[in-house]
C-alpha positions as CSV (number, residue, x, y, z in Angstrom):
1,M,-126.0,-3.9,-123.8
2,A,-125.3,-2.2,-126.8
3,L,-129.3,-1.0,-127.1
4,G,-128.6,0.7,-123.4
5,A,-129.8,-1.8,-121.0
6,D,-128.7,-1.7,-117.8
7,L,-126.2,-4.5,-116.7
8,A,-127.3,-5.3,-113.3
9,Q,-130.8,-5.7,-114.7
10,L,-129.8,-7.9,-117.4
11,E,-127.9,-10.2,-114.7
12,D,-131.0,-10.3,-112.4
13,G,-133.1,-11.5,-115.5
14,P,-136.8,-10.9,-114.3
15,P,-139.0,-12.1,-116.8
16,Y,-141.1,-9.9,-118.9
17,K,-144.3,-10.6,-117.3
18,D,-142.8,-8.9,-114.2
19,L,-142.4,-5.7,-115.9
20,R,-145.4,-3.9,-114.0
21,T,-143.6,-4.3,-110.7
22,L,-140.1,-2.9,-111.9
23,T,-139.0,0.4,-112.8
24,A,-136.0,1.6,-114.9
25,N,-132.8,3.3,-114.4
26,G,-132.9,3.7,-110.9
27,G,-136.4,4.9,-110.6
28,T,-137.2,6.4,-114.0
29,A,-140.6,5.3,-115.1
30,L,-141.3,2.5,-117.5
31,D,-143.1,5.2,-119.5
32,D,-139.6,6.9,-120.5
33,A,-138.3,3.5,-121.6
34,N,-139.1,0.9,-124.3
35,R,-139.5,-2.9,-123.0
36,A,-138.3,-5.9,-124.6
37,M,-137.8,-9.6,-124.3
38,Y,-134.4,-11.1,-125.3
39,G,-132.7,-14.5,-125.8
40,T,-130.2,-16.3,-127.4
41,H,-130.4,-19.4,-129.8
42,G,-126.9,-20.6,-131.2
43,E,-124.9,-17.7,-131.6
44,W,-127.7,-15.4,-132.3
45,V,-128.8,-12.8,-129.8
46,Y,-132.7,-11.8,-130.4
47,V,-134.5,-8.8,-128.9
48,L,-138.2,-8.5,-129.1
49,E,-139.6,-5.1,-128.7
50,D,-143.3,-4.4,-127.9
51,W,-143.3,-0.5,-129.0
52,G,-144.1,-1.0,-132.6
53,M,-140.2,0.2,-133.5
54,S,-136.8,-1.1,-132.9
55,T,-134.5,0.9,-131.0
56,W,-131.4,-0.5,-132.6
57,Y,-132.9,1.0,-136.0
58,T,-133.7,4.4,-134.1
59,G,-130.2,4.8,-133.1
60,F,-127.6,2.5,-134.7
61,R,-126.3,5.3,-137.1
62,E,-126.3,8.2,-134.2
63,V,-125.5,6.2,-131.0
64,E,-122.0,5.4,-130.1
65,G,-121.7,1.7,-129.3
66,M,-124.9,0.7,-131.5
67,A,-122.8,0.2,-134.8
68,P,-122.3,-3.1,-135.4
69,Y,-118.5,-4.5,-134.5
70,P,-116.4,-5.9,-137.2
71,D,-117.5,-9.3,-138.4
72,E,-120.6,-8.8,-136.2
73,E,-124.0,-9.7,-138.3
74,I,-127.2,-7.8,-137.3
75,I,-130.5,-8.5,-139.0
76,C,-133.4,-5.8,-137.5
77,L,-136.6,-6.2,-138.6
78,T,-138.8,-3.4,-137.3
79,M,-142.3,-2.9,-138.2
80,N,-142.3,1.0,-137.6
81,S,-145.7,1.3,-136.5
82,H,-145.5,4.8,-135.6
83,C,-143.4,5.9,-138.7
84,P,-144.2,3.3,-141.8
85,P,-142.6,1.6,-143.7
86,S,-141.8,-1.7,-142.2
87,L,-137.9,-2.3,-142.7
88,I,-135.4,-5.0,-142.9
89,I,-131.9,-3.9,-142.3
90,H,-129.1,-5.9,-142.8
91,A,-125.7,-5.4,-141.7
92,P,-123.7,-8.6,-142.9
93,G,-120.4,-7.7,-140.9
94,D,-118.6,-6.0,-144.0
95,S,-119.3,-2.4,-142.2
96,N,-121.7,-1.6,-144.6
97,E,-125.7,-2.2,-144.1
98,R,-128.6,-3.1,-146.6
99,Q,-132.1,-1.7,-146.2
100,A,-135.3,-2.9,-147.8
101,E,-139.0,-2.5,-146.9
102,F,-141.1,-5.8,-146.5
103,G,-142.0,-7.1,-149.5
104,E,-138.5,-6.2,-151.0
105,T,-135.0,-7.8,-151.0
106,T,-132.0,-5.6,-149.8
107,G,-130.6,-6.0,-153.3
108,S,-127.5,-7.4,-152.2
109,G,-128.0,-11.3,-153.5
110,S,-127.4,-12.7,-150.4
111,A,-128.3,-15.4,-148.7
112,L,-130.9,-13.3,-146.5
113,D,-132.4,-12.2,-149.9
114,E,-132.7,-15.9,-151.0
115,A,-134.3,-16.5,-148.0
116,L,-136.9,-13.8,-148.3
117,H,-137.7,-14.9,-151.9
118,A,-138.0,-18.6,-150.6
119,A,-140.5,-17.6,-147.5
120,G,-142.7,-15.7,-150.2
121,A,-141.5,-12.3,-148.5
122,V,-141.0,-10.7,-152.0
123,L,-144.0,-9.1,-153.4
124,L,-144.0,-8.6,-157.3
125,P,-145.0,-4.5,-158.3
126,R,-148.5,-3.5,-157.3
127,P,-150.5,-4.7,-160.3
128,D,-152.7,-2.3,-162.5
129,A,-155.6,-1.1,-160.8
130,R,-158.0,-2.4,-163.2
131,D,-157.3,-6.0,-162.5
132,E,-159.2,-6.5,-159.3
133,E,-158.4,-10.1,-159.0
134,A,-154.8,-9.2,-159.0
135,I,-155.1,-6.3,-156.8
136,A,-157.0,-8.6,-154.0
137,R,-154.2,-11.4,-154.3
138,Y,-151.5,-8.3,-153.9
139,E,-153.4,-7.1,-151.1
140,A,-153.9,-10.7,-149.4
141,E,-150.0,-11.2,-149.8
142,S,-149.1,-7.8,-148.5
143,E,-151.1,-8.7,-145.2
144,A,-149.1,-11.9,-144.8
145,L,-145.8,-10.2,-145.4
146,P,-144.7,-9.6,-141.4
147,R,-145.1,-13.4,-141.3
148,A,-143.2,-14.0,-144.0
149,V,-140.4,-11.8,-143.5
150,F,-139.9,-13.2,-140.0
151,A,-140.3,-16.7,-141.2
152,A,-137.2,-15.8,-143.8
153,A,-135.2,-14.3,-141.0
154,G,-135.7,-17.5,-139.0
155,N,-134.8,-19.5,-141.6
156,Y,-131.8,-17.6,-142.7
157,T,-130.2,-17.7,-139.1
158,G,-131.8,-21.0,-137.8
159,L,-133.1,-19.0,-135.1
160,V,-136.1,-20.6,-133.1
161,I,-138.1,-18.2,-130.6
162,D,-140.6,-20.2,-128.3
163,Q,-143.8,-18.7,-128.9
164,A,-145.4,-19.7,-125.9
165,A,-142.6,-18.3,-123.7
166,V,-143.1,-15.2,-125.5
167,E,-146.8,-15.0,-125.1
168,A,-146.6,-15.8,-121.5
169,G,-144.0,-13.4,-120.9
170,D,-141.4,-15.9,-119.5
171,L,-138.4,-14.4,-121.5
172,P,-136.2,-12.5,-119.8
173,L,-136.9,-8.3,-119.5
174,A,-134.8,-5.9,-121.0
175,V,-135.7,-2.3,-120.4
176,L,-134.1,0.0,-123.0
177,P,-133.8,3.8,-123.1
178,M,-135.8,5.8,-125.5
179,V,-133.5,6.4,-128.5
180,M,-134.9,9.1,-131.1
């Protein structure tokens, strides 16, 4: 709800695969909203958006109600395909947020940073252009970054998302208003 989803729509819980038959906000076309799947695992709530960015990232600094509550931890992984780079935003519940590009740590020395290292989601600086073998290795590691970053977040949180349910569109649908 902090992302702007309608409570009545969340209570009905239609599956994501039914989005073609739904409209958002009492008749507003889905073109004017972002579509997402969501679920819970343990104490974590997760939101999977399909528009290449994160609604929370685009609005948490400006939209009242999107900022984390005290002692609420948020990890946002956003591909930012419309406006690179891909980012990790970690609000660990201390009224601060830490941000890093994929391939980096947040610099806080947190358990999330440790998980990023352990998952191979932290790259060394780009090698000298004259070392073609090192450049090829660096580029291969860069291509694998999204998978490594998402694995690190999963390892840190213990979050498990049913990949088959995601691919089938069986998770509940959330329609989120555009924030930009």
